[in-house]
C-alpha positions as a Markdown table, in Angstrom:
| # | Residue | x | y | z |
|---|---|---|---|---|
| 1 | Met | -86.5 | -47.2 | 51.6 |
| 2 | Ala | -85.9 | -43.3 | 51.8 |
| 3 | Arg | -82.2 | -43.8 | 50.7 |
| 4 | Ala | -83.3 | -46.1 | 47.7 |
| 5 | Ala | -85.8 | -43.3 | 46.4 |
| 6 | Arg | -83.1 | -40.8 | 46.5 |
| 7 | Arg | -80.6 | -42.9 | 44.7 |
| 8 | Pro | -82.5 | -42.7 | 41.3 |
| 9 | Arg | -82.9 | -39.1 | 41.5 |
| 10 | Gln | -79.2 | -38.5 | 42.2 |
| 11 | Gln | -78.2 | -40.8 | 39.1 |
| 12 | Ala | -80.8 | -38.7 | 37.0 |
| 13 | Arg | -79.3 | -35.5 | 38.1 |
| 14 | Arg | -75.7 | -36.9 | 37.2 |
| 15 | Leu | -77.0 | -38.2 | 33.7 |
| 16 | Gly | -78.6 | -34.8 | 32.9 |
| 17 | Leu | -75.0 | -33.2 | 33.9 |
| 18 | Leu | -73.3 | -35.5 | 31.6 |
| 19 | Ala | -75.7 | -34.8 | 28.8 |
| 20 | Leu | -75.3 | -31.3 | 29.0 |
| 21 | Ala | -71.5 | -31.4 | 29.2 |
| 22 | Ser | -71.6 | -33.6 | 26.1 |
| 23 | Ala | -73.7 | -31.2 | 24.1 |
| 24 | Cys | -71.4 | -28.3 | 24.9 |
| 25 | Ala | -68.4 | -30.5 | 24.0 |
| 26 | Leu | -69.9 | -30.8 | 20.6 |
| 27 | Ala | -69.7 | -26.9 | 19.9 |
| 28 | Gln | -65.9 | -26.7 | 21.1 |
| 29 | Glu | -63.0 | -27.1 | 19.0 |
| 30 | Pro | -61.8 | -31.0 | 18.8 |
| 31 | Pro | -58.4 | -31.5 | 20.3 |
| 32 | Gly | -55.6 | -32.5 | 18.1 |
| 33 | Gly | -55.2 | -32.3 | 14.3 |
| 34 | Pro | -53.5 | -30.0 | 12.2 |
| 35 | Pro | -53.9 | -26.3 | 12.6 |
| 36 | Asp | -56.5 | -24.4 | 10.7 |
| 37 | Ala | -56.4 | -20.8 | 9.9 |
| 38 | Thr | -59.1 | -20.7 | 7.1 |
| 39 | Pro | -62.1 | -18.7 | 7.9 |
| 40 | Pro | -65.6 | -20.0 | 7.7 |
| 41 | Thr | -67.2 | -19.3 | 4.3 |
| 42 | Val | -70.9 | -19.2 | 3.2 |
| 43 | Arg | -71.7 | -22.4 | 1.4 |
| 44 | Ser | -75.4 | -21.4 | 0.5 |
| 45 | Ile | -78.2 | -18.9 | 1.2 |
| 46 | Arg | -81.9 | -19.7 | 1.3 |
| 47 | Pro | -83.9 | -18.2 | -0.4 |
| 48 | Asp | -82.1 | -17.5 | -3.6 |
| 49 | Ser | -81.0 | -14.0 | -4.3 |
| 50 | Gly | -83.7 | -12.6 | -6.8 |
| 51 | Ala | -86.5 | -14.8 | -5.7 |
| 52 | Val | -90.0 | -13.5 | -5.4 |
| 53 | Leu | -92.0 | -15.2 | -2.6 |
| 54 | Pro | -95.4 | -13.6 | -1.8 |
| 55 | Gly | -96.3 | -14.5 | 1.7 |
| 56 | Phe | -92.9 | -15.4 | 2.7 |
| 57 | Arg | -92.8 | -16.6 | 6.5 |
| 58 | Asp | -89.5 | -18.4 | 6.9 |
| 59 | Pro | -86.1 | -17.4 | 8.2 |
| 60 | Val | -83.3 | -16.4 | 5.9 |
| 61 | Val | -80.6 | -19.2 | 6.3 |
| 62 | Phe | -76.9 | -18.7 | 5.7 |
| 63 | Glu | -75.4 | -22.0 | 5.7 |
| 64 | Phe | -71.5 | -22.4 | 6.4 |
| 65 | Asp | -68.8 | -25.0 | 5.6 |
| 66 | Glu | -68.2 | -25.3 | 9.1 |
| 67 | Ile | -69.5 | -24.6 | 12.6 |
| 68 | Val | -69.6 | -20.9 | 13.4 |
| 69 | Ser | -69.1 | -19.3 | 16.8 |
| 70 | Glu | -71.9 | -17.9 | 18.9 |
| 71 | Arg | -69.4 | -15.4 | 20.0 |
| 72 | Ser | -68.8 | -13.8 | 16.4 |
| 73 | Ala | -70.1 | -10.4 | 17.7 |
| 74 | Gly | -71.3 | -9.0 | 20.8 |
| 75 | Arg | -74.8 | -10.2 | 19.7 |
| 76 | Leu | -75.3 | -12.3 | 16.4 |
| 77 | Asp | -77.9 | -9.6 | 15.3 |
| 78 | Glu | -74.8 | -7.1 | 15.1 |
| 79 | Leu | -73.6 | -9.3 | 12.0 |
| 80 | Phe | -76.6 | -8.6 | 10.0 |
| 81 | Phe | -78.2 | -5.9 | 8.1 |
| 82 | Val | -81.9 | -6.3 | 7.2 |
| 83 | Ser | -83.4 | -3.6 | 4.9 |
| 84 | Pro | -86.1 | -2.3 | 5.2 |
| 85 | Arg | -85.5 | -1.8 | 8.8 |
| 86 | Ser | -87.4 | -3.6 | 11.4 |
| 87 | Asp | -87.4 | -2.6 | 15.1 |
| 88 | Arg | -85.7 | -5.8 | 15.9 |
| 89 | Val | -83.8 | -8.6 | 14.1 |
| 90 | Arg | -83.9 | -12.1 | 15.5 |
| 91 | Val | -80.9 | -14.4 | 14.8 |
| 92 | Ser | -81.0 | -18.0 | 15.7 |
| 93 | Trp | -77.8 | -19.9 | 15.9 |
| 94 | Lys | -77.7 | -23.6 | 14.5 |
| 95 | Arg | -74.2 | -24.8 | 14.6 |
| 96 | Ser | -73.3 | -24.3 | 10.9 |
| 97 | Arg | -76.5 | -22.2 | 10.2 |
| 98 | Leu | -77.5 | -18.8 | 10.9 |
| 99 | Glu | -81.2 | -18.1 | 10.7 |
| 100 | Val | -82.4 | -14.2 | 10.2 |
| 101 | Arg | -85.8 | -12.9 | 10.3 |
| 102 | Pro | -87.4 | -9.5 | 11.7 |
| 103 | Ala | -89.2 | -10.0 | 15.1 |
| 104 | Asp | -92.3 | -8.7 | 13.8 |
| 105 | Gly | -92.2 | -11.0 | 10.5 |
| 106 | Trp | -91.6 | -10.0 | 6.9 |
| 107 | Arg | -93.7 | -7.2 | 5.5 |
| 108 | Pro | -95.8 | -7.9 | 2.5 |
| 109 | Asp | -94.8 | -6.3 | -1.0 |
| 110 | Ala | -91.3 | -5.3 | 0.0 |
| 111 | Val | -88.0 | -5.9 | -1.5 |
| 112 | Tyr | -85.6 | -7.2 | 1.2 |
| 113 | Arg | -81.9 | -7.0 | 1.3 |
| 114 | Val | -80.4 | -9.2 | 4.1 |
| 115 | Thr | -76.4 | -8.5 | 4.6 |
| 116 | Leu | -74.1 | -10.6 | 6.2 |
| 117 | Leu | -71.3 | -8.4 | 7.5 |
| 118 | Pro | -67.8 | -9.5 | 7.7 |
| 119 | Gly | -66.8 | -10.7 | 11.1 |
| 120 | Ala | -68.3 | -14.4 | 11.6 |
| 121 | Met | -65.8 | -16.9 | 13.2 |
| 122 | Asp | -65.4 | -20.4 | 13.5 |
| 123 | Leu | -64.5 | -22.3 | 16.4 |
| 124 | Arg | -60.7 | -21.5 | 16.2 |
| 125 | Asn | -61.5 | -17.8 | 16.1 |
| 126 | Asn | -60.7 | -17.5 | 12.2 |
| 127 | Arg | -62.9 | -14.6 | 11.2 |
| 128 | Met | -64.6 | -13.9 | 7.9 |
| 129 | Arg | -63.3 | -10.9 | 5.9 |
| 130 | Gln | -65.8 | -10.9 | 3.4 |
| 131 | Gly | -69.7 | -10.8 | 3.8 |
| 132 | Ala | -72.5 | -12.1 | 1.7 |
| 133 | Glu | -76.0 | -11.0 | 1.0 |
| 134 | Val | -79.3 | -12.0 | -0.7 |
| 135 | Val | -82.1 | -9.8 | -2.2 |
| 136 | Phe | -85.6 | -11.3 | -2.6 |
| 137 | Ser | -89.1 | -10.0 | -2.6 |
| 138 | Thr | -92.5 | -10.7 | -0.8 |
| 139 | Gly | -94.5 | -9.6 | -3.5 |
| 140 | Pro | -93.5 | -7.0 | -6.2 |
| 141 | Ala | -90.8 | -7.5 | -9.0 |
| 142 | Ile | -87.3 | -6.6 | -7.9 |
| 143 | Pro | -86.4 | -3.1 | -9.4 |
| 144 | Asp | -83.0 | -2.6 | -11.0 |
| 145 | Thr | -82.0 | 0.3 | -9.2 |
| 146 | Arg | -78.8 | 1.6 | -7.7 |
| 147 | Leu | -78.1 | 4.4 | -5.2 |
| 148 | Thr | -74.5 | 4.9 | -4.8 |
| 149 | Gly | -72.3 | 7.6 | -3.4 |
| 150 | Thr | -69.5 | 8.6 | -0.8 |
| 151 | Val | -69.8 | 9.9 | 3.0 |
| 152 | Val | -67.0 | 12.2 | 3.9 |
| 153 | Asn | -66.4 | 13.7 | 7.5 |
| 154 | Trp | -66.2 | 17.1 | 6.8 |
| 155 | Thr | -64.8 | 18.2 | 10.2 |
| 156 | Thr | -61.9 | 15.8 | 9.9 |
| 157 | Ala | -61.5 | 16.0 | 6.3 |
| 158 | Arg | -61.5 | 12.1 | 5.8 |
| 159 | Pro | -63.6 | 9.4 | 4.5 |
| 160 | Ala | -66.4 | 8.5 | 6.9 |
| 161 | Ala | -65.5 | 4.6 | 7.3 |
| 162 | Arg | -68.5 | 2.3 | 8.2 |
| 163 | Ala | -71.0 | 5.4 | 8.3 |
| 164 | Leu | -74.7 | 4.5 | 8.7 |
| 165 | Val | -76.6 | 5.4 | 5.2 |
| 166 | Glu | -80.4 | 5.6 | 5.5 |
| 167 | Ala | -82.9 | 6.2 | 2.5 |
| 168 | Ile | -86.3 | 7.1 | 3.9 |
| 169 | Gly | -89.0 | 6.6 | 1.4 |
| 170 | Pro | -92.5 | 8.7 | 0.9 |
| 171 | Asp | -94.1 | 5.7 | 3.0 |
| 172 | Ser | -91.5 | 6.1 | 5.9 |
| 173 | Val | -90.2 | 2.9 | 4.9 |
| 174 | Ile | -86.2 | 3.1 | 5.9 |
| 175 | Tyr | -83.8 | 1.4 | 3.7 |
| 176 | Phe | -80.3 | 1.3 | 5.0 |
| 177 | Ala | -76.7 | 0.1 | 4.7 |
| 178 | Gln | -73.3 | 0.7 | 5.7 |
| 179 | Ala | -70.4 | 2.7 | 4.1 |
| 180 | Asp | -67.1 | 0.7 | 3.6 |
| 181 | Ser | -63.8 | 1.6 | 4.8 |
| 182 | Thr | -63.5 | 4.3 | 2.3 |
| 183 | Gly | -66.7 | 5.9 | 2.8 |
| 184 | Asp | -68.4 | 4.4 | -0.2 |
| 185 | Phe | -71.9 | 3.0 | 0.0 |
| 186 | Leu | -74.4 | 1.1 | -2.2 |
| 187 | Leu | -78.2 | 0.9 | -2.0 |
| 188 | Trp | -79.7 | -1.3 | -4.7 |
| 189 | Ala | -83.1 | -2.7 | -5.5 |
| 190 | Leu | -84.8 | 0.1 | -3.9 |
| 191 | Pro | -88.5 | 1.0 | -5.5 |
| 192 | Ala | -88.4 | 3.9 | -7.7 |
| 193 | Gly | -89.4 | 7.4 | -6.1 |
| 194 | Pro | -88.2 | 10.1 | -3.9 |
| 195 | Tyr | -86.0 | 9.5 | -0.9 |
| 196 | Val | -84.5 | 11.6 | 1.9 |
| 197 | Leu | -80.8 | 10.3 | 2.1 |
| 198 | Val | -79.3 | 10.5 | 5.5 |
| 199 | Ala | -75.6 | 9.6 | 6.1 |
| 200 | Thr | -74.5 | 9.4 | 10.1 |
| 201 | Ile | -71.2 | 8.9 | 11.6 |
| 202 | Asp | -72.3 | 6.0 | 13.8 |
| 203 | Gln | -70.0 | 6.6 | 16.8 |
| 204 | Asn | -71.6 | 4.1 | 19.0 |
| 205 | Ser | -72.5 | 1.6 | 16.4 |
| 206 | Asn | -76.0 | 1.4 | 17.4 |
| 207 | Arg | -77.1 | 1.9 | 13.9 |
| 208 | Arg | -79.3 | 4.8 | 14.9 |
| 209 | Arg | -78.7 | 8.7 | 14.5 |
| 210 | Asp | -78.0 | 10.1 | 17.8 |
| 211 | Arg | -78.2 | 13.8 | 18.9 |
| 212 | Arg | -74.8 | 14.6 | 19.0 |
| 213 | Glu | -73.6 | 12.5 | 16.0 |
| 214 | Ala | -72.3 | 14.1 | 12.7 |
| 215 | Phe | -74.6 | 13.6 | 9.7 |
| 216 | Asp | -75.6 | 15.2 | 6.4 |
| 217 | Ser | -78.8 | 14.6 | 4.3 |
| 218 | Ala | -80.2 | 15.2 | 0.8 |
| 219 | Val | -83.3 | 14.5 | -1.3 |
| 220 | Val | -82.8 | 12.4 | -4.3 |
| 221 | Val | -85.2 | 11.0 | -6.8 |
| 222 | Leu | -84.4 | 7.6 | -7.8 |
| 223 | Asp | -85.5 | 6.4 | -11.3 |
| 224 | Ser | -82.7 | 3.9 | -12.3 |
| 225 | Thr | -79.5 | 5.1 | -11.0 |
| 226 | Ala | -78.3 | 8.0 | -8.7 |
| 227 | Ala | -75.0 | 9.0 | -7.0 |
| 228 | Leu | -74.1 | 11.8 | -4.6 |
| 229 | Val | -71.6 | 12.9 | -2.1 |
| 230 | Leu | -72.6 | 13.6 | 1.7 |
| 231 | Trp | -70.8 | 15.7 | 3.8 |
| 232 | Ala | -71.3 | 14.8 | 7.7 |
| 233 | Phe | -70.7 | 17.3 | 10.4 |
| 234 | Glu | -72.5 | 18.1 | 13.8 |
| 235 | His | -75.5 | 20.0 | 13.4 |
| 236 | Asp | -75.4 | 22.0 | 16.8 |
| 237 | Ser | -78.1 | 24.2 | 17.3 |
| 238 | Val | -76.1 | 26.5 | 19.6 |
| 239 | Gly | -73.7 | 28.8 | 18.0 |
| 240 | Pro | -69.8 | 28.6 | 18.5 |
| 241 | Gln | -68.3 | 29.7 | 21.9 |
| 242 | Leu | -65.1 | 31.3 | 22.0 |
| 243 | Arg | -62.9 | 29.4 | 24.0 |
| 244 | Ser | -59.2 | 30.9 | 24.0 |
| 245 | Ala | -57.1 | 33.8 | 22.6 |
| 246 | Glu | -53.5 | 32.8 | 21.8 |
| 247 | Arg | -50.7 | 35.0 | 20.7 |
| 248 | Val | -49.0 | 34.0 | 17.3 |
| 249 | Asp | -46.8 | 37.1 | 17.0 |
| 250 | Ser | -46.4 | 40.5 | 18.3 |
| 251 | Leu | -49.4 | 41.7 | 16.1 |
| 252 | Thr | -51.2 | 38.5 | 15.5 |
| 253 | Val | -53.6 | 36.6 | 17.9 |
| 254 | Arg | -55.6 | 33.3 | 17.1 |
| 255 | Leu | -59.2 | 32.9 | 18.5 |
| 256 | Thr | -60.3 | 29.1 | 19.1 |
| 257 | Phe | -63.9 | 28.2 | 19.3 |
| 258 | Asn | -65.5 | 25.2 | 20.7 |
| 259 | Gln | -66.9 | 24.0 | 17.2 |
| 260 | Ser | -66.2 | 24.2 | 13.5 |
| 261 | Leu | -66.9 | 27.6 | 11.9 |
| 262 | Leu | -69.2 | 28.2 | 8.7 |
| 263 | Pro | -66.7 | 28.2 | 6.0 |
| 264 | Gly | -65.7 | 31.4 | 4.4 |
| 265 | Glu | -64.6 | 34.7 | 5.3 |
| 266 | Pro | -65.7 | 36.4 | 8.7 |
| 267 | Ala | -67.4 | 39.8 | 8.5 |
| 268 | Pro | -65.0 | 42.6 | 9.1 |
| 269 | Asp | -66.8 | 43.8 | 12.2 |
| 270 | Ala | -67.2 | 39.9 | 13.5 |
| 271 | Val | -64.3 | 40.7 | 16.2 |
| 272 | Ser | -63.8 | 43.7 | 18.4 |
| 273 | Val | -60.7 | 44.1 | 20.8 |
| 274 | Arg | -60.3 | 46.2 | 24.0 |
| 275 | Leu | -57.4 | 47.1 | 26.0 |
| 276 | Leu | -58.1 | 46.3 | 29.7 |
| 277 | Pro | -58.6 | 47.4 | 32.5 |
| 278 | Asp | -59.9 | 50.7 | 31.0 |
| 279 | Ser | -61.4 | 49.1 | 27.6 |
| 280 | Leu | -59.8 | 51.3 | 25.4 |
| 281 | Pro | -60.6 | 50.3 | 21.8 |
| 282 | Val | -58.0 | 48.4 | 20.0 |
| 283 | Ala | -57.7 | 48.8 | 16.2 |
| 284 | Val | -58.2 | 45.6 | 14.1 |
| 285 | Ala | -55.8 | 45.8 | 11.0 |
| 286 | Ala | -57.3 | 42.4 | 9.3 |
| 287 | Leu | -59.5 | 39.4 | 10.2 |
| 288 | Trp | -59.2 | 36.0 | 8.4 |
| 289 | Ser | -60.3 | 32.6 | 8.4 |
| 290 | Arg | -57.6 | 30.1 | 9.2 |
| 291 | Thr | -57.3 | 29.0 | 5.6 |
| 292 | Thr | -56.7 | 32.7 | 4.5 |
| 293 | Tyr | -54.2 | 33.3 | 7.2 |
| 294 | Asp | -52.3 | 30.2 | 6.0 |
| 295 | Ser | -51.9 | 31.7 | 2.5 |
| 296 | Val | -51.1 | 35.0 | 3.8 |
| 297 | Arg | -48.5 | 33.6 | 6.0 |
| 298 | Val | -46.8 | 31.9 | 3.1 |
| 299 | Ile | -46.8 | 35.1 | 1.2 |
| 300 | Glu | -45.2 | 36.9 | 4.0 |
| 301 | Gln | -42.8 | 34.5 | 4.7 |
| 302 | Ala | -41.6 | 34.6 | 1.2 |
| 303 | Ala | -41.0 | 38.2 | 1.2 |
| 304 | Ala | -39.1 | 38.1 | 4.4 |
| 305 | Asp | -36.9 | 35.4 | 3.1 |
| 306 | Ser | -36.3 | 37.5 | 0.0 |
| 307 | Ala | -35.6 | 40.7 | 1.9 |
| 308 | Arg | -33.3 | 38.7 | 4.4 |
| 309 | Ala | -31.2 | 37.2 | 1.3 |
| 310 | Val | -30.8 | 40.8 | -0.2 |
| 311 | Ala | -29.7 | 42.4 | 3.3 |
| 312 | Asp | -27.1 | 39.5 | 3.9 |
| 313 | Ser | -25.8 | 39.9 | 0.4 |
| 314 | Leu | -25.5 | 43.8 | 1.0 |
| 315 | Arg | -23.8 | 43.2 | 4.1 |
| 316 | Ala | -21.3 | 40.7 | 2.6 |
| 317 | Val | -20.5 | 43.3 | 0.2 |
| 318 | Ala | -20.0 | 46.2 | 2.7 |
| 319 | Asp | -17.6 | 44.0 | 4.8 |
| 320 | Thr | -15.3 | 43.4 | 2.1 |
| 321 | Thr | -11.9 | 44.8 | 2.5 |
| 322 | Pro | -8.9 | 45.2 | 0.2 |
| 323 | Arg | -7.1 | 42.1 | 1.6 |
| 324 | Asp | -10.1 | 40.1 | 1.2 |
| 325 | Thr | -10.6 | 40.9 | -2.5 |
| 326 | Thr | -9.8 | 37.3 | -3.5 |
| 327 | Arg | -12.1 | 35.8 | -1.0 |
| 328 | Ala | -15.5 | 34.5 | -2.3 |
| 329 | Val | -18.4 | 35.8 | -0.9 |
| 330 | Ser | -20.6 | 32.8 | 0.2 |
| 331 | Pro | -24.3 | 33.6 | 0.6 |
| 332 | Ala | -25.6 | 33.8 | 4.1 |
| 333 | Arg | -27.4 | 30.9 | 5.5 |
| 334 | Pro | -31.0 | 31.6 | 5.9 |
| 335 | Thr | -32.5 | 31.4 | 9.3 |
| 336 | Ala | -35.5 | 29.5 | 10.2 |
| 337 | Ala | -38.7 | 31.3 | 10.0 |
| 338 | Pro | -40.7 | 31.5 | 13.0 |
| 339 | Arg | -43.3 | 28.5 | 13.5 |
| 340 | Asp | -46.9 | 29.3 | 14.2 |
| 341 | Pro | -47.4 | 27.4 | 17.4 |
| 342 | Gly | -50.9 | 26.4 | 16.7 |
| 343 | Arg | -49.6 | 24.4 | 13.6 |
| 344 | Pro | -47.9 | 21.0 | 14.1 |
| 345 | Arg | -44.3 | 20.3 | 13.0 |
| 346 | Thr | -43.8 | 18.6 | 9.6 |
| 347 | Ala | -40.8 | 16.7 | 8.3 |
| 348 | Gly | -41.0 | 18.1 | 5.0 |
| 349 | Pro | -43.4 | 19.7 | 2.0 |
| 350 | Ala | -46.5 | 17.9 | 1.8 |
| 351 | Gln | -47.1 | 16.0 | -1.1 |
| 352 | Pro | -50.0 | 16.4 | -3.3 |
| 353 | Asp | -52.8 | 13.6 | -2.9 |
| 354 | Thr | -54.4 | 13.0 | -6.0 |
| 355 | Gly | -56.8 | 10.5 | -4.7 |
| 356 | Arg | -60.4 | 10.5 | -5.3 |
| 357 | Ile | -61.3 | 11.7 | -1.6 |
| 358 | Ala | -58.7 | 14.5 | -2.2 |
| 359 | Met | -60.4 | 15.6 | -5.1 |
| 360 | Leu | -63.6 | 15.4 | -3.2 |
| 361 | Leu | -62.4 | 17.6 | -0.5 |
| 362 | Arg | -61.2 | 20.2 | -3.1 |
| 363 | Gln | -64.8 | 20.8 | -3.9 |
| 364 | Arg | -65.6 | 22.4 | -0.5 |
| 365 | Pro | -63.4 | 24.5 | 1.8 |
| 366 | Ala | -62.1 | 22.7 | 4.7 |
| 367 | Leu | -63.9 | 23.4 | 8.3 |
| 368 | Ser | -61.7 | 25.2 | 11.0 |
| 369 | Asp | -62.5 | 26.2 | 14.5 |
| 370 | Ala | -60.4 | 29.0 | 14.6 |
| 371 | Leu | -60.1 | 32.9 | 13.3 |
| 372 | Val | -56.9 | 35.1 | 13.2 |
| 373 | Val | -56.8 | 38.5 | 14.1 |
| 374 | Arg | -54.1 | 41.1 | 12.9 |
| 375 | Leu | -53.9 | 44.2 | 15.1 |
| 376 | Ala | -52.8 | 47.5 | 14.0 |
| 377 | Ala | -50.3 | 48.2 | 16.7 |
| 378 | Pro | -47.9 | 45.5 | 18.6 |
| 379 | Leu | -49.4 | 43.9 | 21.6 |
| 380 | Gln | -47.9 | 45.6 | 24.7 |
| 381 | Pro | -46.0 | 43.6 | 27.1 |
| 382 | Gly | -47.8 | 43.2 | 30.6 |
| 383 | Ser | -51.1 | 44.1 | 29.3 |
| 384 | Arg | -54.5 | 42.3 | 28.9 |
| 385 | Tyr | -56.7 | 42.2 | 26.0 |
| 386 | Leu | -60.6 | 41.6 | 25.8 |
| 387 | Phe | -61.6 | 39.7 | 22.4 |
| 388 | Glu | -65.4 | 39.6 | 21.7 |
| 389 | Ala | -66.1 | 37.5 | 18.5 |
| 390 | Arg | -69.3 | 36.8 | 16.7 |
| 391 | Ala | -69.2 | 33.5 | 14.9 |
| 392 | Thr | -71.6 | 30.9 | 12.8 |
| 393 | Asn | -71.2 | 27.3 | 12.5 |
| 394 | Pro | -72.1 | 25.3 | 9.5 |
| 395 | Asn | -75.6 | 24.6 | 10.8 |
| 396 | Gly | -76.3 | 28.6 | 10.7 |
| 397 | Ala | -76.2 | 28.9 | 14.3 |
| 398 | Thr | -74.5 | 32.2 | 15.6 |
| 399 | Asn | -73.1 | 33.0 | 19.1 |
| 400 | Thr | -71.1 | 35.8 | 20.6 |
| 401 | Gly | -68.5 | 35.1 | 23.1 |
| 402 | Arg | -65.3 | 36.6 | 25.0 |
| 403 | Ala | -61.7 | 35.7 | 25.7 |
| 404 | Val | -59.0 | 37.5 | 27.5 |
| 405 | Leu | -55.4 | 37.5 | 26.4 |
| 406 | Ala | -52.5 | 38.3 | 28.9 |
| 407 | Val | -49.6 | 39.4 | 27.2 |
| 408 | Pro | -46.2 | 38.5 | 29.2 |
| 409 | Asp | -44.2 | 41.3 | 30.9 |
| 410 | Thr | -40.8 | 40.3 | 28.7 |
| 411 | Ala | -39.2 | 43.5 | 29.9 |
| 412 | Gly | -39.7 | 42.6 | 33.6 |
| 413 | Thr | -38.6 | 38.9 | 32.7 |
| 414 | Ala | -35.4 | 40.4 | 31.1 |
| 415 | Ala | -34.7 | 42.5 | 34.2 |
| 416 | Arg | -35.1 | 39.7 | 36.7 |
């Protein structure tokens, strides 16, 4: 009797496992058939874009033309932007449908923009390259407004691809979107009014501005349309710390800091130099930003090349003897200019970039983490110099630091 009682339970357990395996098999790629490299497409979205639905409680439904994979992202909610922001977005997988709603429900009298980002995959891992979106209202009429712009990573002088853009309204409602691969963004159908616009380089992709992430902000009053450029940089409340002093040539030293410096020329007294161990003051002939030094170096190099060519020509004439009067004097081959060790090698002259981003970058000086010091007297071999520098970062924080430069004893090295 005990064996007979256990047998139905074992059969029920087996049937349950078979049912579970069958359900899992339904969501897998069927064997055989021709290869399919076509990604899924959105067949329909409910509700319709432009709909005004007071008291709306249902999810927004994205219907696809085939089954989509639950593994399309780390979490399915990472595929969606729901603006205005909610604390948490809930996404339900329904084979060929994805249903989206805020965990705390749709707020009344709001205009929502629900965006499906590229990345949804089918069961063959074909990934969508285009997204889709719907705009609807839970009360007011949908305004015809557009807030556009570009986010630039000021530190790297490149477009801030996929930057997080937030528009914070007077009622603390946050509308947000993601910039594209060129740093461009679009926020539309926002209620008219003043906004604090914040653009963040979202390094960890958590859709929040964290403490160490570069950002920029601006105040904009939106009537119908507005456009602006945001220059993201790290807002460090501690000023730059001098990290190293490096010899460029016998008169020139480059000072490198641990963060970007405020653009523009440093104060003449921002750097002092002393010869160790007696701390004897060393005169500073010039102090430049990195950009100014690059310009000075070009001028100095052109002058040196010109003087070298004249000297070579005079030397060739002076060396001419009567038996060599029929020989043509060939111009001397110019020698290569010494390269600044802090600058990367280039294959040739840089071609001017006439693109839109390059034009934007010309509106502001580039950020740099270095200053260049030109001393009044050459560096003494085998000596040590103490550099003390005061610098300010783009956030306005100032700091003073020190670094020691040890000059190699070239005479001693040659004697050995």
